[in-house]
N, C-alpha and C positions, 0 to 999 in steps of 0.2 A: 351764525345761528342757523340750524336746520329747521325750516318752517313746517316740516312734515315728520312729526314724532308719532302721533297716534290719532286715529279718527275716534272722537268721543261721542258716538251715537247713543251711548247709554253709560250709566255708572252705577255700581262698579262693573267692570268687565267680567265676562264669564270665567276667565282664568283665575279670578279671585274667589270663585265659589268653591266650597268644600263639602264633604259628606255631612249630612245632618241626621240626627237620631231623635226619635220621639216627636217628630213634627208631622202634623196631619192637616190636610186641606180643610177638614171639619172645623178646626179651630179658627180658620180665617174666612170661611165661606160667607159669614155675615157681612163682610166688607163688600160683597157682590150683591147686596140687597138693592132692589129697585132698578133704576135705569142709569145710563151714562157710562157703561163699561165697554172695554174693548175685548174682542175675541181674535186670537191669532191661530192660524193653522200652518204648520210647517210641512212642506212637501220636499223631501230631501233628495230628489232624483234629478239627474242632469244627463244630457247626451254626452258631454265631456267635461272634464275639470279644467277650467281656464287656468292659465299659468300663474295668475295672481290670487286665485280664490283660496281664502282660508275660512269659508263658511262651512257649515255642516251639510255636506252633500256627498252622494255616491253616484258612480256611473256603472254602466253595464248591467243594469237591473231590468229584467223582462216583466211581462204582464203578471206572471204568477207572484213574483216578489213584491210588486207594487200592490197587488190585490191583498196580499198577506199584511202589508203595512196598513192599508185602509181598514182591514178587519180590526187591527189593533186600535186604530184611531176611533173606530166606532165603539169598541169596548170602553175606551177611555171616555168618550163623549157620554155614553150611557151612565157610567159611574158619576161623572161630574153633574149630569142633568138631575139624577136622583138626589144628589146632595144639595143642589141649588133650588130645588122645587119650592121649598117652603119660604125661600127668600124672594120669590118672584123676580128673579134676575132677568134683566132685559139689556141686550147689547146694542149700543148705538154705532159701533164701528166693527167692521170685519176686515181682516187682512189675511190674504193667502200668499205666503212667500215661500222661498226655497233657497237652494235648488231652483228648479224651473217647473212651476206648477202645471204649465201647459204641456209638459213632457208626458203627462198622463194621457191615456187614450180617451176618446170622447165619452164612452160609457163610464169610465172611471171619474172623469170630471163631473158628469151628471150625478154620479153617486156621492161625490163630495158635497155638492150643494144639497142633495136630498138629506143626507145625514145631519148636516148643519141645521137645516130647517126642522128636522124631526126632533132633535134633542134640545135646541136652544130657541129662545124667544128674542126677536129683534124689534127694535123701535121702528115706528113708521118713518120713512125717509132715511133709514140707516145708510151710512157710507160704507162702500165695499170696494176694497182695493185688491188687485191681483198683479203678479209679476209675470212677464213673458220674455222670450228671446226670439230673434228673427226666424230661426229654423223651425220653431214650434208654433208659429203664428199662422193658423189656417182659418179659412172662412167658416168651417164647421165649428171649430172651437170658439171663435169669436161670437158666433150666433148663440151658442150656449151662454156665454158671458152676458150678452145683451139680454137674453131672456131672463137671466137670473138677477138682473138689476145691478150689475157691476157699475160703479160710478167712476172708477179710476183704473186705468191700465198703465203699468210701468214697463217699458221695453228697454232692455240693455243693448244698446247699439255699440257704444264705445268709440267707434270710428267708422267713417265710410270708405277708408282706404285699406285695401287688401294687405299692403305691407305692414301697416300698423296692427291690423287684426291678427296677422300671422305672428307678430312679435308678442302679442298678448296670449297666443295660443287659443284664440277664438275659433269656432268651427264654421261660422257663417262668413259670407263674402259681403262686400259693400253692396253689390247688386241685390242679393237676397234681402239685406236690411232695407234697401229702398222700397222693394216690392212689399215687404211685410209692413212697413210703416204706412205706406199708401193704403194698404188693405185695412189696417187698424183704424186709420182716420176715417175711412169710408163708413164705418159702423157708428160714428157720431156718439161716442161715449162722452159723458160730461167733461172728463179730464183725461188727457193722454200726456204722460211725461216720458221723456227719453233721456237715457244716461249716456254720458261721454266721459272718457278718461283722458287726462293729460299727463305729460311726463313719460310717455311711451318711448322706448329706445328708437331713435331715428325720426321721431316726430319733431316738427318745427312749429313755430307760431303760425306760419302760413297754412300748414296742412290742418292744424286744429281749427283755425278760423274758417277754412273751406268746408270742413265737416259741419260746423255750426251754421254757416250760411246756407248750406244745403238742407239742414234740418229745418230751418225756418220756412223753407218752401212748403213744408207740410203743416205748418201752423200748429205745433204742439202747444198745449196750455202751459206746460212747465218743462224746464231743462235742468238736469242735475249734472254738475261737473265734479268728477272725482279725481284726485291725484293718484297716480299709480303707487301702490305700496307693494313691496316684496317682503312679505312676512315670513317668519320661521315656519318651515314645513311645506311651503307652496312649491309648485313646479319650477317657477322662474328662479327661485333660490337655488334649487338643485342644479340648475343650468348655469349658475354663476352670474346671473343678470343683476346689475346694480343700477340704482336710479341716480339722477342728477338733480338734486333739490333746487339749485339755482336756476337751471333751465326750466324746470317745472313751474317755479314761482313766476318767472317771466311769462310763461304761457297762461298761467292763471290770470295775471294782471291784464293781459291783452284780451283774453276771452271774456272776463267780467266787464271790461270797458265796452266791448263789442255788444254784449247782450243788453247792457244798460242803455246803450245808444239805440238799440232796436226795439225799445218799448217794454223791456222787462224790469221788474223790481227784484232786488236781491234780499232774500229772507235769511240766508245763512251763507257760509262759505261755499256751500254746494248747491243750494236751491235758488232757482231763478223762475219767477212767475210772470206770465204775460199780463200786463196791466189792464188790458181791455177785456179780460175774462175773469170770471170768479169760479175757481175750481169747485166742482160739485154742483154748479148751478147752470152749466151749459154755456155755450158761446153767446156773447151778446150781453151778458150780465156785467154790470160795472164793478170794477175792482178798486178798492181803496188804494191810496198811494203807499200805505204801510200795512204790514200784516197785523191783524187784530190780535190783541194779547190773548193767549190761551195758557191756562195753568197746567203745565205738562210735568210738574214735579211730583204730583201726588195722585195721579190717575191709577185706576185699577184695570188690569188686563190679565186675561186668562189664556194660556196657550195649550193647544192640542198638538200631538205629534212629537217626534223625536228631534230635539234641537231648538224648539221654541221656548221663549222665556215668559214666565208669569210674574206680575208685579202686584202684590197684595200688601198694602201698608209697608211695614219694614221688612217683609219677607219677599225675597226674590229667589226664584228657583227654576231649574231646568234639568234636562238630562246632562250628564258630564260632557264637557266640550271636547271635541276631537277635530283634527284636520286631515290627517292622512287616511287613505282608503281603508286599511286594515282596522284602524281604531274606529272609524266611522261605522264600519260593518259590525264590529263588536257591539257598539252602543245601540245600533239598530236592532240587533238580535236581543239584547237585554230589554229594550223597550217593548218589543213584540211579545216577549215572554213574561212581562210584568202581570201580576195577578191583581194587585191593588194599586190603582193609579192615584188614589187619594192620599197615599203615604208619600210624604215629601222626603226624599233621601239625599238631595244634592242642591245646595243653594247658599244663601247668605242671609243673616239677620242683621239689618242695619242699625247701628247706634244713632242717637240724635245727631251726633257730629257727622256721620256719614250721610244722613238724610239731608243735612244742610249742604254738604258738598254736592250731592246729587241735584238738589234744587238749583244751586248756583250754576252748575255745569249745564244742566238741561235748559235753563232760561237764558243765560248769558250768550250762548253760542247761536241762539236763534232770535232774530229781531221780533218784537221791539225790545227784548232784553228782560232784565229783572225789574219787576214793579216793586219799588223799594218799600212802600207802605205794606204791601201784602206779605213781603218777607218778614218785616218787623211784627206784623200781626200774628204770623204763624210761629215764629221762633223767638219772639219777645226780645229781639236785639237788632240793632242796625247792621245791615249786611257789610258795610265798610268796616265796622268794628270787629265783626266776626272774621273777616278776611282782609287783613291789612295789605295783602298782596294786591288787592284791587285798587287800593289808593296809589300804590307804586305804578300800576298800569295807567291810572288816570293821569298821573304826572308825566308819563311817557307818551301820552296821546293815543293810547290803545283803547281806552274806554272813556265815555263821557256821560254826564247826566243830562237827559233830555226831559223837558217838561211837557206834559199833556195838558188837557183842560183841568184835570183835578189830580193827576198822578205825576210821579217822577220815576223815570226809568233809567237804569244803569245799562248803557248800550255800547256795544263794540263800535269803534269808529271804522272808517273804510280800511285803514291800516290794520286795525285789530282784527277785523273780519277775515282778512287774508291770512292772518297768523293763527286762526282758530285751532289748528292741529298742533300748534306749539303751546298756546296759552291753556287750552283745556287740560292737557296732561300735567301742567304745573299745579293743578288743583287736586290731584290725586293724593289721598292721605298716605303717610308712611306705611301704615298697616296694609292697606290695599296694594300699594306698590310692591311691598315685600311678597305678598301672596302671589301676585302676578309674575314676579321674577322667579318664584319657586316652582311655578307650573311648568311641567315638562311634557311636550307633546310626544 
């Protein structure tokens, strides 16, 4: 069994989206009434395309191209803001992803925050997340983030060893990563998380653990461990690189044991949280032994930019997915030339069956799991009856029922957690699977 089939960070995947006609944001805007919503901004620019990257991003773009993109984002923000005004929409979460958001020049970064504050209302104490990379992490840009109240900075390091970075086609060195992380930590953001990859050609358990041990010297609040995927259309695939799932799984087991032994708790196959800190509350705040339950299956999130996804009830939408440079540039031009951003032309409308699958996938793969009473309350049926496959996994020791004070949770066991990228794809519906297989990059 290959434990690395697909990373199920959302459902359905963008490759299952198709053209939509006659759908307008006006019909769904009321779902953004009041507070508690998320806002996402996609910055699709990078210094270089990493060998494993299948995200929507482009390289080789200068200041003029990035200014043109921000002009389009501002037009989109203006149209959205006008539509949402009567609903008194207030966002409690802001995420700026990419690409590499800090690839923007300082004045462009300041413009991003200015337009967001101009067009949208944010709740007091809102959480704000941004991604960065070592080469783009400067004191000047971090000072802007600090001034703008960023609460979480995520840095993709992947490895501290130059040979492994070269194998991934990363453009930074281990020494640059060390200096960037030290600089980032000196600004005392409430939460700093760093990303590492395992399963890299030439990597060993020892070299992975050495990277993690060195990372702990900087006391990050969270660490994310990602298995290396070589997906269709990425650079490493063109070079003929293949992964070794068995070796990668051994590295995962060793790394997870190490972090658990160093005072981290594990919230998912990828996410490790330092127990002595509470993300978003600063160092020193006590953290519970287990993650607090959060209903992440029905939240509302609005995206700005080319490549970001919006989730409004049963409507999921975004610009068409692309991987290679030429296709990404075409999509970027289409986005910049759009006249009416409130017209939804690409996405998917989920049936109740698909909403159930989304709910199960989103909760089961993240601890504390599925709160069984809440599932029954929402869908009027027991989750184990809806998904008999879960009963099979229970018998195999992959999931178990855990009792809280007044709740029962269906939770992945330690074994099941490590097999998340195998179990999650098993819950994809035949219809969505067919659509994904038909997608051609």
